[in-house]
Structures are given as structure tokens and as C-alpha cells.
C-alpha positions in Angstrom: 0.1 0.0 -0.1 1.5 3.4 -1.0 1.7 6.3 1.4 -0.7 8.8 0.8 0.6 12.4 0.7 -0.9 15.8 0.0 -2.2 16.3 -3.5 -1.2 20.1 -3.3 2.4 20.3 -2.5 4.4 23.4 -2.1 6.5 22.6 -5.2 3.9 24.3 -7.5 3.1 27.0 -5.2 0.1 29.1 -5.1 -1.2 31.5 -7.8 -2.0 35.2 -8.2 -4.4 36.6 -10.7 -2.1 38.7 -13.2 -2.2 38.0 -16.8 0.7 37.0 -19.0 3.2 39.7 -19.9 4.6 37.8 -22.9 3.0 38.7 -26.1 3.8 38.1 -29.7 5.0 41.6 -29.9 8.1 40.3 -28.3 8.5 37.4 -30.8 9.9 37.4 -34.3 8.2 34.7 -36.3 10.0 32.6 -38.8 9.2 34.0 -42.2 6.9 31.6 -44.3 6.9 32.3 -48.0 3.5 33.0 -49.4 3.3 31.6 -52.7 0.9 32.7 -55.4 -0.9 29.3 -55.3 -4.7 29.0 -55.7 -7.3 26.9 -57.3 -11.0 27.3 -58.4 -13.3 25.0 -56.4 -16.8 24.8 -57.5 -16.6 28.5 -58.9 -14.7 29.9 -55.9 -11.0 30.8 -56.0 -9.3 29.4 -52.9 -5.8 30.7 -52.2 -3.3 28.3 -50.7 -0.1 30.2 -50.1 1.6 27.5 -48.0 0.9 24.5 -50.1 4.7 24.1 -50.4 4.6 22.9 -46.8 2.8 19.7 -48.0 6.2 18.6 -49.1 7.2 18.0 -45.4 10.8 16.8 -46.3 11.8 19.6 -48.6 14.6 21.7 -47.5 12.5 24.8 -47.2 9.9 23.1 -45.1 12.4 21.4 -42.9 14.3 25.0 -42.4 11.0 26.6 -41.5 10.0 23.9 -38.9 13.5 24.0 -37.5 13.1 27.7 -37.0 9.7 27.2 -35.4 11.2 24.7 -33.1 13.8 27.0 -31.9 11.3 29.9 -31.4 9.0 27.7 -29.5 11.7 26.0 -27.4 13.1 29.2 -26.4 9.8 30.7 -25.5 8.8 27.5 -23.3 12.3 27.4 -21.6 11.7 30.9 -20.1 8.3 30.0 -18.6 8.7 29.9 -14.8 6.6 26.8 -14.1 7.8 24.5 -16.7 10.6 22.8 -14.9 8.6 22.4 -11.7 5.6 21.2 -13.7 7.7 18.4 -15.5 9.3 17.3 -12.4 6.0 17.2 -10.5 4.4 15.2 -13.4 7.2 12.7 -13.3 6.6 12.2 -9.6 2.9 11.7 -10.1 3.4 9.4 -12.9 6.1 7.3 -11.2 4.0 4.2 -10.2 3.3 0.8 -11.8 0.5 0.9 -14.4 -1.0 -2.6 -14.8 -2.9 -3.6 -17.8 -5.7 -6.1 -18.2 -4.7 -9.8 -18.2 -6.1 -12.3 -20.8 -6.2 -15.9 -19.9 -5.1 -18.4 -22.7 -4.3 -22.1 -22.1 -4.1 -21.7 -18.3 -1.6 -18.8 -18.5 -2.3 -15.0 -17.8 -0.7 -12.6 -20.4 -0.6 -8.9 -19.3 1.2 -5.6 -19.8 2.8 -3.5 -17.0 4.6 -0.3 -17.1 6.9 0.2 -14.1 7.4 3.9 -12.8 8.5 6.0 -15.7 9.4 3.1 -18.1 8.7 4.3 -21.7 6.8 1.5 -23.0 4.8 -1.3 -21.3 6.4 -4.6 -21.0 4.4 -7.8 -21.9 4.7 -10.6 -19.2 3.1 -14.0 -18.8 2.9 -16.6 -15.9 0.8 -19.7 -15.0 -2.5 -18.9 -13.4 -1.7 -20.2 -10.1 -0.6 -18.5 -6.8 3.2 -17.9 -6.6 3.7 -18.6 -10.3 7.0 -17.2 -11.7 6.5 -14.0 -13.9 8.3 -14.1 -17.2 9.0 -11.3 -19.8 7.5 -12.0 -23.2 8.2 -8.9 -24.9 10.1 -5.6 -23.8 9.6 -2.9 -26.4 12.0 -0.6 -24.5 14.9 -2.8 -25.8 13.9 -2.3 -29.4 15.1 1.3 -29.9 17.4 3.9 -28.0 14.9 6.6 -27.9 12.0 4.3 -26.8 9.7 5.2 -29.8 9.3 1.7 -31.1 5.9 0.7 -29.6 3.8 -2.6 -29.4 0.6 -2.0 -31.3 -1.2 -5.3 -30.6 -0.8 -8.9 -30.4 -2.8 -12.2 -30.6 -2.0 -15.6 -29.2 -2.7 -19.1 -30.7 -5.4 -21.0 -28.8 -2.7 -23.3 -27.1 -0.7 -20.3 -26.1 2.5 -21.4 -28.1 2.9 -18.6 -30.5 2.2 -14.8 -30.4 2.0 -12.6 -33.4 2.6 -9.0 -32.5 2.9 -5.6 -34.1 5.3 -2.8 -33.8 5.2 0.9 -34.8 8.1 3.2 -35.1 8.1 6.9 -34.1 4.3 7.0 -33.8 3.5 5.9 -37.4 0.4 4.0 -38.3 2.5 1.7 -40.4 3.2 -1.6 -38.5 5.4 -4.7 -39.0 4.3 -7.9 -37.6 6.5 -10.6 -36.2 6.0 -14.1 -34.6 7.4 -15.1 -31.2 7.5 -18.4 -29.4 6.0 -17.7 -26.0 8.0 -20.5 -23.9 11.5 -19.2 -25.3 10.7 -15.7 -26.1 12.5 -16.1 -29.4 11.3 -14.7 -32.7 11.0 -16.5 -35.8 12.2 -15.0 -39.0 8.6 -14.1 -40.1 8.1 -10.3 -40.8 5.0 -8.8 -42.3 5.3 -5.3 -43.6 3.0 -2.6 -44.9 0.2 -3.3 -42.4 -2.1 -0.5 -41.3 -5.3 -0.3 -39.5 -5.3 -4.2 -39.0 -4.9 -6.8 -36.4 -3.5 -10.4 -36.6 -6.1 -13.2 -36.2 -4.7 -16.7 -35.7 -6.5 -19.6 -37.4 -8.1 -22.3 -35.2 -5.2 -24.6 -36.1 -2.6 -22.1 -34.9 -0.6 -22.5 -38.3 -1.0 -19.0 -39.4 -3.0 -15.8 -39.1 -5.0 -13.4 -41.2 -4.1 -9.7 -41.5 -4.7 -6.7 -43.8 -2.3 -4.7 -45.6 -1.8 -2.0 -48.3 0.5 -2.1 -51.4 4.1 -0.8 -50.5 4.0 3.1 -50.9 6.3 5.0 -53.2 9.8 5.4 -51.4 9.5 8.9 -49.6 5.8 9.0 -49.6 5.1 6.6 -46.7 3.7 9.3 -44.5 1.8 11.1 -47.3 0.5 8.7 -49.9 -3.3 7.7 -49.9 -4.1 4.5 -48.3 -6.5 2.5 -50.7 -7.1 -1.1 -51.8 -6.6 -2.9 -48.5 -6.3 -6.7 -49.0 -6.9 -9.7 -46.7 -3.9 -12.1 -46.5 -3.3 -15.4 -44.7 0.3 -15.8 -43.5 1.6 -19.3 -42.5 4.2 -19.3 -40.0 7.7 -20.1 -41.1 7.2 -18.8 -44.6 8.3 -15.4 -46.3 5.6 -12.7 -46.8 5.9 -13.2 -50.5 4.2 -16.6 -50.2 1.3 -15.3 -48.2 -2.1 -16.4 -49.6 -4.5 -13.5 -50.9 -7.7 -14.4 -49.2 -10.0 -11.6 -50.5 -9.6 -8.4 -52.4 -12.1 -6.1 -54.0 -10.3 -3.9 -56.7 -13.6 -2.7 -57.7 -14.0 -1.1 -54.2 -10.7 0.8 -53.5 -12.2 2.4 -50.3 -13.3 -0.9 -48.6 -11.4 -1.9 -45.6 -11.2 -5.8 -45.2 -10.7 -7.5 -41.7 -10.8 -11.2 -41.3 -10.7 -13.9 -38.5 -12.1 -17.4 -38.0 -15.0 -18.2 -35.5 -14.0 -19.9 -32.4 -15.1 -23.2 -33.7 -12.9 -22.7 -36.8 -15.8 -23.4 -39.0 -16.2 -19.9 -40.5 -14.0 -17.2 -41.9 -15.6 -13.9 -41.1 -14.8 -10.9 -43.4 -16.0 -7.6 -41.8 -16.1 -4.8 -44.6 -15.8 -1.1 -43.6 -16.3 2.0 -45.9 -14.1 4.8 -44.6 -15.3 5.8 -41.0 -18.9 5.1 -41.9 -20.9 3.6 -38.9 -22.3 1.1 -41.4 -20.4 -2.1 -42.4 -21.0 -5.1 -44.4 -20.3 -8.9 -43.3 -19.2 -11.7 -45.5 -18.2 -15.2 -44.7 -16.6 -18.4 -46.1 -17.6 -21.8 -44.8 -14.3 -23.4 -44.1 -15.7 -26.8 -43.8 -16.2 -26.7 -47.6 -12.5 -26.0 -48.1 -10.1 -22.9 -48.5 -11.7 -22.2 -52.0 -15.3 -22.1 -50.8 -17.0 -19.0 -52.1 -17.3 -15.8 -50.1 -20.9 -15.3 -49.1 -22.1 -11.6 -48.7 -24.2 -12.3 -45.7 -25.0 -8.5 -44.9 -23.9 -6.6 -47.9 -25.9 -3.3 -47.8 -23.8 -1.2 -45.4 -27.2 -0.3 -43.9 -26.2 -0.5 -40.2 -23.5 -1.4 -37.8 -23.0 -5.1 -37.3 -20.5 -6.4 -34.8 -20.1 -10.1 -34.5 -20.1 -11.0 -30.7 -20.5 -14.7 -30.7 -21.3 -17.9 -32.7 -22.8 -21.2 -31.9 -22.6 -23.4 -35.0 -24.6 -21.6 -37.7 -26.2 -19.3 -35.1 -24.4 -15.9 -35.3 -25.0 -13.2 -32.7 -24.6 -9.5 -33.7 -24.6 -6.3 -31.7 -26.4 -4.0 -34.4 -27.9 -0.6 -34.9 -30.3 -2.3 -37.6 -33.6 -1.1 -36.3 -32.1 0.1 -33.1 -30.1 3.3 -33.0 -29.0 2.5 -29.5 -28.1 -1.1 -30.5 -29.5 -4.4 -29.6 -28.2 -7.9 -29.7 -29.9 -10.3 -32.3 -29.3 -14.0 -33.1 -29.2 -14.9 -36.9 -29.2 -18.5 -38.6 -26.8 -17.9 -41.4 -28.8 -20.3 -43.4 -31.8 -18.2 -43.1 -30.3 -14.6 -42.7 -33.3 -12.6 -43.5 -34.2 -10.0 -40.8 -37.7 -11.6 -40.5 -35.9 -14.6 -39.0 -33.9 -12.7 -36.4 -34.3 -13.3 -32.8 -33.8 -10.4 -30.4 -31.8 -11.5 -27.4 -31.0 -8.1 -25.8 -33.5 -5.4 -26.9 -32.6 -1.8 -27.4 -33.3 0.7 -24.5 -33.0 4.3 -24.0 -29.3 3.9 -23.2 -26.8 3.1 -25.8 -25.1 -0.4 -25.7 -21.3 0.1 -26.1 -20.2 -3.5 -25.7 -21.6 -6.9 -25.6 -19.6 -10.1 -24.4 -20.7 -13.7 -24.4 -19.0 -15.7 -21.8 -19.6 -18.8 -19.9 -23.2 -18.9 -21.1 -23.8 -15.2 -19.9 -24.1 -11.9 -21.7 -22.3 -9.0 -20.2 -23.8 -5.8 -21.6 -22.1 -2.4 -21.2 -24.3 0.7 -21.5 -23.6 4.3 -21.2 -25.7 6.8 -19.2 -24.7 10.5 -19.6 -21.3 9.5 -20.8 -20.4 7.1 -18.0 -20.8 3.3 -17.9 -23.1 0.8 -16.3 -22.9 -3.1 -16.6 -25.7 -5.6 -16.6 -25.5 -9.4 -16.8 -28.0 -11.6 -18.6 -28.4 -15.4 -19.1 -27.9 -16.9 -22.6 -31.6 -16.1 -23.7 -31.4 -12.5 -22.6 -33.0 -12.6 -19.2 -31.5 -9.9 -16.7 -29.7 -11.4 -13.9 -27.7 -8.7 -12.0 -25.7 -5.7 -12.4 -21.8 -5.1 -11.8 -21.5 -2.2 -9.4 -19.3 0.8 -10.6 -18.1 3.9 -8.8 -19.9 7.2 -9.4 -19.0 8.5 -12.9 -16.9 5.3 -13.5 -15.7 3.8 -16.9 -15.4 0.0 -17.3 -13.5 -1.9 -19.9 -12.5 -5.6 -20.5 -14.6 -8.6 -20.3 -12.6 -10.4 -23.0 -12.1 -14.0 -23.5 -13.5 -17.2 -25.3 -17.1 -18.0 -25.2 -16.5 -21.1 -22.9 -14.5 -19.1 -20.3 -16.2 -18.8 -16.9 -13.8 -16.1 -15.8 -12.9 -12.7 -17.3 -11.1 -9.6 -16.3 -12.3 -6.0 -16.3 -10.9 -2.6 -15.2 -12.7 0.3 -13.6 -11.3 3.9 -13.7 -12.5 7.4 -13.5 -11.2 11.0 -13.2 -10.5 10.3 -9.5 -9.9 6.5 -9.6 -6.5 5.5 -10.9 -7.8 2.0 -11.7 -8.6 -1.4 -10.4 -8.6 -4.6 -12.2 -11.2 -7.2 -11.2 -11.8 -10.9 -11.9 -15.4 -11.8 -12.6 -16.8 -15.3 -12.3 -19.8 -15.8 -14.7 -21.0 -18.8 -12.5 -21.3 -17.0 -9.3 -21.5 -13.4 -10.4 -18.8 -12.5 -8.0 -16.1 -9.8 -8.8 -13.0 -9.7 -6.7 -10.0 -7.5 -6.9 -7.2 -8.9 -9.0 -4.9 -6.0 -9.0 -5.3 -2.4 -7.6 -3.3 0.6 -8.6 -1.1 1.9 -5.9 0.1 5.6 -6.2 0.8 8.7 -4.5 -2.8 10.2 -4.6 -5.5 10.8 -2.0 -8.8 11.1 -3.8 -10.4 12.7 -0.6 -8.9 16.0 -1.8 -10.6 16.2 -5.2 -14.2 16.3 -6.5 -16.1 15.2 -9.6 -19.4 16.5 -10.7 -21.6 16.5 -13.7 -23.6 19.6 -14.9 -25.9 20.2 -17.9 -26.6 23.2 -20.0 -28.7 24.0 -22.9 -26.9 24.5 -26.3 -28.0 27.1 -28.9 -30.7 25.0 -30.3 -32.1 23.8 -26.9 -30.1 20.4 -26.8 -29.2 19.4 -23.2 -25.5 18.8 -23.1 -23.4 17.5 -20.1 -20.1 18.6 -18.8 -17.9 16.7 -16.3 -16.0 19.0 -13.8 -12.8 17.8 -11.9 -11.1 20.1 -9.3 -9.8 20.3 -5.8 -12.4 20.0 -3.0 -13.7 23.2 -1.6 -13.2 25.3 -4.8 -15.1 28.6 -4.8 -17.0 29.6 -7.9 -16.0 33.3 -7.9 -15.6 33.7 -11.7 -11.8 33.5 -11.3 -10.7 29.9 -11.6 -8.4 28.9 -14.4 -10.4 26.3 -16.5 -9.2 23.9 -19.1 -12.1 23.0 -21.4 -11.6 19.6 -23.4 -13.8 18.4 -26.2 -13.8 16.1 -29.2 -17.3 15.8 -30.8 -16.9 13.3 -33.8 -16.6 9.9 -35.3 -19.0 8.3 -32.9 -16.2 8.4 -30.3 -17.3 8.7 -26.7 -15.3 10.9 -24.2 -15.7 9.0 -20.7 -14.3 9.6 -17.3 -10.5 8.5 -17.3 -7.6 9.0 -15.0 -4.6 11.1 -15.9 -1.8 11.6 -13.3 -0.6 14.7 -15.4 -4.2 16.3 -15.0 -3.5 16.2 -11.1 -0.8 18.8 -11.7 -3.3 21.0 -13.3 -5.7 20.7 -10.3 -2.7 21.3 -7.9 -2.1 24.7 -9.7 -5.7 25.6 -8.7 -7.1 24.6 -12.1 -10.4 23.1 -13.1 -10.6 20.4 -15.8 -13.9 20.5 -17.8 -14.8 17.7 -20.2 -17.7 18.5 -22.4 -19.9 15.7 -24.1 -20.4 17.3 -27.5 -22.7 16.0 -30.2 -20.8 14.0 -33.0 -19.6 11.6 -30.3 -21.3 8.2 -29.4 -22.2 9.0 -25.9 -26.0 8.9 -26.6 -26.0 6.6 -29.6 -26.5 7.0 -33.3 -28.7 10.1 -33.3 -26.2 11.9 -31.3 -23.4 11.2 -33.6 -25.4 12.1 -36.7 -26.5 15.5 -35.2 -22.7 16.5 -35.2 -21.6 15.2 -38.6 -21.4 16.5 -42.1 -23.8 19.4 -42.7 -24.6 19.4 -39.0 -20.9 19.9 -37.8 -21.8 23.4 -36.6 -23.8 21.8 -33.8 -20.5 20.5 -32.3 -19.1 24.1 -32.4 -22.1 25.6 -30.9 -22.1 23.0 -28.1 -18.5 23.8 -27.2 -19.2 27.5 -27.4 -22.2 26.9 -25.1 -20.1 25.1 -22.7 -17.7 28.0 -22.5 -20.6 30.6 -22.0 -22.0 28.3 -19.3 -18.7 28.1 -17.4 -18.6 31.8 -17.5 -22.4 32.5 -16.7 -22.2 30.2 -13.7 -19.1 31.8 -12.3 -16.7 28.8 -12.9 -14.3 31.2 -14.7 -14.1 34.1 -16.9 -12.7 34.4 -20.5 -9.4 35.6 -19.4 -9.0 32.4 -17.3 -10.4 30.0 -19.9 -8.5 27.6 -22.2 -9.6 25.2 -24.9 -8.0 21.9 -25.7 -8.6 19.1 -28.3 -6.7 16.7 -30.5 -7.2 15.3 -33.9 -10.9 15.9 -34.7 -10.7 17.8 -31.4 -8.0 19.9 -32.9 -10.5 20.9 -35.7 -12.8 21.8 -33.0 -10.3 24.1 -31.3 -9.4 25.8 -34.5 -13.0 26.4 -35.6 -14.4 27.5 -32.1 -11.6 30.1 -31.6 -12.2 31.4 -35.2 -15.8 31.9 -34.3 -15.4 33.0 -30.7 -11.8 34.3 -30.0 -13.3 36.5 -27.2 -14.2 33.4 -25.0 -10.9 32.1 -24.5 -7.5 33.4 -23.3 -5.5 30.3 -24.6 -6.0 27.3 -27.0 -4.2 23.9 -27.6 -5.1 22.5 -31.0 -3.3 19.1 -31.2 -2.7 17.1 -34.2 -5.7 18.9 -35.8 -7.4 18.6 -39.2 -7.1 22.2 -40.2 -7.3 22.3 -43.9 -11.0 21.0 -44.6 -10.6 21.5 -48.4 -7.6 19.1 -48.7 -8.0 16.7 -45.8 -9.0 13.9 -48.3 -5.8 14.2 -50.2 -3.5 12.5 -47.7 -3.0 9.0 -46.2 -6.4 7.8 -44.7 -8.0 11.3 -44.8 -10.3 10.2 -47.7 -12.2 8.0 -45.2 -13.2 11.0 -43.2 -15.5 12.1 -45.9 -18.1 9.8 -44.3 -17.9 12.1 -41.2 -17.2 15.5 -42.8 -18.5 15.3 -46.4 -16.5 15.8 -49.5 -14.8 18.9 -50.6 -15.3 17.6 -54.2 -19.1 18.0 -53.7 -20.5 21.6 -54.2 -22.9 21.3 -51.2 -20.4 19.8 -48.9 -17.6 22.3 -50.0 -19.6 25.3 -49.0 -20.2 23.9 -45.4 -16.5 22.9 -45.1 -15.3 26.2 -46.2 -17.6 27.9 -43.7 -15.8 26.4 -40.7 -12.4 25.2 -41.8 -9.8 26.5 -39.3 -7.1 27.5 -42.0 -9.8 29.5 -44.1 -11.5 31.3 -41.5 -8.8 33.2 -39.4 -9.5 36.8 -39.1 -7.1 39.6 -38.5 -7.7 42.2 -35.9 -9.7 42.0 -32.6 -9.0 40.0 -29.6 -7.3 36.6 -29.9 -6.3 33.8 -27.5 -2.6 32.6 -27.1 -2.3 29.5 -29.3 0.2 26.7 -29.4 -0.3 24.4 -32.4 0.9 21.0 -31.6 1.7 18.1 -34.0 4.2 15.3 -34.6 6.6 15.0 -37.4 5.7 11.3 -38.2 2.0 11.8 -38.0 0.6 9.8 -40.9 -2.9 10.0 -39.6 -3.5 13.6 -39.7 -0.7 14.8 -42.0 1.4 17.4 -40.3 1.1 19.9 -43.0 -2.4 20.7 -41.7 -0.6 22.1 -38.5 2.1 23.8 -40.4 0.0 25.7 -42.8 -2.5 26.7 -39.8 0.3 28.0 -37.8 1.8 29.9 -40.6 -1.5 31.7 -41.4 -2.1 32.5 -37.8 1.3 34.1 -37.4 0.8 35.9 -40.8 -2.6 37.4 -39.8 -1.9 37.6 -35.9 1.6 39.1 -35.8 1.1 41.0 -32.6 -0.7 40.3 -29.4 -1.0 36.9 -27.9 1.6 34.5 -29.0 1.1 31.8 -31.6 3.5 29.0 -31.5 4.1 25.7 -33.3 5.4 22.7 -31.3 6.5 19.9 -33.4 7.3 16.7 -31.6 10.2 14.9 -33.4 9.9 11.0 -34.1 6.2 11.2 -33.0 3.1 10.5 -34.7 -0.6 11.1 -33.9 -0.1 10.2 -30.1 -0.3 6.4 -29.8 3.0 4.7 -28.6 4.6 7.9 -27.3 7.1 7.1 -24.5 6.3 8.2 -21.0 8.8 11.0 -20.4 8.4 12.3 -23.9 4.4 12.5 -23.4 5.1 14.1 -19.9 7.3 16.7 -21.6 4.6 17.5 -24.1 2.0 17.9 -21.3 4.3 20.0 -19.1 5.0 22.4 -22.2 1.2 22.6 -22.8 0.3 23.4 -19.1 3.3 25.8 -18.7 2.1 27.6 -21.7 -1.5 27.8 -20.4 -0.3 28.9 -17.0 1.4 31.8 -18.6 -1.6 32.8 -20.7 -4.1 32.4 -17.9 -2.0 34.3 -15.4 -1.4 31.4 -13.2 1.9 32.8 -11.8 3.6 31.3 -8.8 3.8 33.3 -5.5 7.2 34.4 -4.9 
């Protein structure tokens, strides 16, 4: 048991309410050439003076980025709180972080990150008291700078072999290898040019299915569009050149293909995605008829979301939005797949189902209420049996395993809950603690609440608030507002040791549940996509206005943060209401809404945003595109644009062009900085200290902009 100490140590000091004295007037921004580049789109001339930055490896772009890095580095180095913040964050993060175990062939496989270790290490041991723990894979030994990360793995049914994927410098590109569990030795097998795929072993354990793209043109790996994904089968011990092409659709270059066998090995299931669309198709091959059996298009219409969550012979169980926007579980006989023959196992309710797990003859159903989780257990026929209790505003995850497993593991976390792993017995319904996080944190000193406000059109929107206990609502608190609002992704309560440092400085963390996410089901998502994207920005603006109106803060003490689609959110919102914020952190954001579809996987986002190639969509996209709606003059928050030089999800030129235009149009007043993380991508796989440095820079920047100065 760790020793509890004060959450609010003297190292970060108190604060006094003075505004930042550092302004852009004192900065000389690196000159960015404004080329005479433009094009006519749907009858509208669109200037693009920084298109040359899309060649991110050109001498001119590299020189400009290097100059920006020096400017930002010099600025951040002078901030009084930066060093103390980083040291405090390191101390807060210096504890063991245990991942969920999975049980395979009587062994437990699990990750653990010790202290400030860069990457989590994968371990295994026999599932017995006192069993010896053995290292299966330590990614920290694979690179000097710790930027090679494990992206996923799959084990054979007998636990003999592990297929595992690695990513370098945060890239979405992965290479997959095969390791013998008992010896920890790798075979010579290596699979390249894998992206947005997992490995799925066959029932026999002689090989695995995976999806890949064609090898990109040399030098274009981080930029080239990702199209024509193909499904392959790799047989262990053979070179990739001999892998069997299982399925391809050259007539459908935008289809994503993902395959794996049912647990009984009878069927190969092929799930087909179309960009980021919530609707998918499902095909299958009956392997009992041989490897050349025809592929049957079971659910071909892309008319709903279909997730296969269990099979018993020819009886398939799907979690689906078909006829149920908040999802339901249905049973289908693949020999009679028509909807008129479906059996409803778990019906739709007013709460969206976020997960369904069929284990030990029981259904474990995860539902979301106001952006936090609830768990209910049902029998095989769908009769409710019991609930699994969670803390207030808790998030749960896990419940993995095979259908005949009688035990499973799950974790519970929250803003003020570092995380506890439980072992659940489906026979008794009993949960018992498997592993509890021990760290230097006393939850009695903090408070979590949820409030609701009405957005511009009257829609009720929730906000989570996390802060020190006893905080006074006097309109003077520094508040960091965080949002996302897109792609059916839900923002739920989660623990962050770095966020505790923000609270220690007297800050409030506010997480708003914007439309476009999945917190309230399909309708909530659709209310914030394509032509309705302005609802997301209105919700965020409404949240800021609410926090000011209710005396949580005031504009001079309010900051906005978001990443990826959330970076787009930040850029659009501060363009529309710069007067509401004193600082903004757009991270790895989609900033050029007229060219996002030109790079890597950006074409897939047209299902979410609409297409710049369509006249009606173009007008909507141009109306809020962060790059194209920056205004000169007037008040403006301090902005630090953040990206990674190896981001092949949201191409870094988005952030380069946006920062250059901001600096051009806002040369005086609040500072505009560009922070480019070297050997980093969209965020996944970032080593611990590298991630802490990024957060310390962000919080030090906010502290300066919001006047959170230390007492001397």
C-alpha cells in the first residue's frame, strides 16, 4: 500500500491573478513564403499560399519547422513553471500501471509499465498462486529513444505462439512478427505494410489473417493515400511473399477488409468497412467446404453497424444498430439470414449499448448513461440477472475471452480513480479485486461532478468537472475545457496523473460531451456530422458560455484543448468566438478542410465531414475550416499548435499551414507557437517521459496565458 501524501504540494506554489506579460510583440516569427498558389473549387477561388509545406521533407519546409522549433523551445524554456511542472508530473506518474490480463491455455498474459518506463512490458505466468512471472516482450529494448511501440498482439489457442505488431516513431505503419512464448525467441517471419489491422490466428494455429496495403512509393510513406486494402493469410515459417491472398475488391478501393475465424474454426468472417462510416458489411466463407469455398455476402448493404459478438454453430450473434439506433443483440441463422428470422436477445433501450460479451453462457452488456458506464449481466436467452457495481462516474472496460471461459477480467477507472482490475466469475456473479493501482494520490482531496446546459438549439449537453475539493465559484478559476465531438467516439471519465498537476495549480478540468460523439447513440453522432457539424462548435461555445455564466471562470482564465478531430474543434471555435478564451491548444488537428482527403487515410473521413469535391459539402466545409476562417484584428487567445513530424494519420502539413497563417494574420498580441514533436506521430505509442514533456509544455503555456503565476 502506497503512502498517501498531499495532492497539493508546495513545489507548484499558489497563484496570483495577473495576466501573461509575454506577447507576440516580443517574438519574431520565422518567415514563411507566401506563394501565389490558388485553385478554383466549385466556382470559388481558394488561395493556398503554403501548399509548399505539404512537401514536409523539402529543404524549405524543414528549415521553417526547425526555426519554429527554436522559437517555441526558447519561449517555453523561459516559462517559470515549466521545470517544476515536469518534475511534479514525473513524480505523479512514477507508479506501476497494470494492464488487463487475458487468460490463454491456463496462462495469464498482461502488460505492465513500471514507474516512468517508456513502453509497457508484456509478461506471462501460469494462473496459479506464486507462479513465476516471465517477460514475453520488452519494447523498451527495441530502440534507443523508446519510440518503437507494441501496437497489438494475438495468441494461438494453445498459447504457443504470439503474433505482435510494432510501430516506429508513432507511425500508423506496422510490421508484424512471430514469437515463441516459451522461449521468447522470434521466428524469421516479418510482415510489412500493415495499417489499421490486427492479426487473427487460425483455429489450427498454423498461421494468421491480416490486412495490408501495397508498398508505398519510397519517400511517400507518410503522405500517400491508403487505398485497396487486401486480406491475406500468413503461414508461420514462410516469407511474406508466399502469403495467400484471401480476399480483395479492386472494384471497391475504399473498402477496408478485416478477417478472422469463428472460435469453432468453421467460418472465416470478413468484416467490410467503408471509411469511417458507422455502417459495415459482413461476409463469410464456410471453411468446412475447403479454403476455396465461395465468399458469401451475408450482410452486404452497409445499412447498419454489425459487430459479431458470438457464434454457436450456424447461429451468429450480432450487436447491431439495425432497427435500433441505441443498439441491440440479435441472433441470426446464417442459412436463413433475413431480418424476418432474427431473434432479439438483448433489446434496445434508452441507453446506448457500448459493448456486448458472450462468456460462460452469460451476456455481459455495457451501456452508457450520460457519458459514464453501467454493466448488466443476462443469461444466454437474454433474461437480466444482475448488475456489476461501478463507482460514481466510472468507466469500465475489458470482459475479453473465449465463449466457454467462466472467468474474465475488467478494469474500472474514473477522473479520481487510478484504476482497479477485477476478476469476474460468470458462474457466481462475483467480482474480486485482481490488482489495484497503488500511487501517491488521495482522492479525498478532489471532487468530480456533472452539470448540464442547453446548447444554442436547446439540446441538453453534459459537462464533467474535476477540481480540488472546496473550490469557490468566484469567476476567477483557471479552467481547461476539453472536447472532441466526432466519429461516434465517446469521451468518458478516465484517470490521468498529469491532470492532477493542473488541479494542484488551482485549475479546473472540464470535459464536455459534444454532439458528434457516441455517448447517446447513433442520433447523437449524426447530429454532429457533415452538414450538422456546426452543432458541435455551438455545443463547445455553449459550454464555455455556461462556465462563465455560472461563475466557474471568466474568458481571461479559460483555455480550450482538443486533439485530432478535437484539434479541428479548437481551430473552428476560436475562429468563431476568440473572445471567449485566453488560450488554446489545437493538437494534431485537421485544419485544412478543403484538402484533408488528399493524404493517407483522410479520404475515409469524408463519411464524417462530407466531401470537398461535392459543391454542397464544399460550402459547409469552407464555412468552418480553421485554416480558411482566421480573421485579422480583434482579440485573440494565445495559441500553441501541436503536431508530430511522423503523424501519418493527420498529415502534419495541416498544422504547419495553420500556424503559418495564424502568425501571418496575428503578428502582434497573444503568442502563436508551433510545437513539433520529433519522432512522434498522432499520439499512440509515445514514450512516457516524451508524453510528460509535451503535457508540461502545454500546461506551462496555459499557466502563462491564464496568469497562473507562482507566488514569490
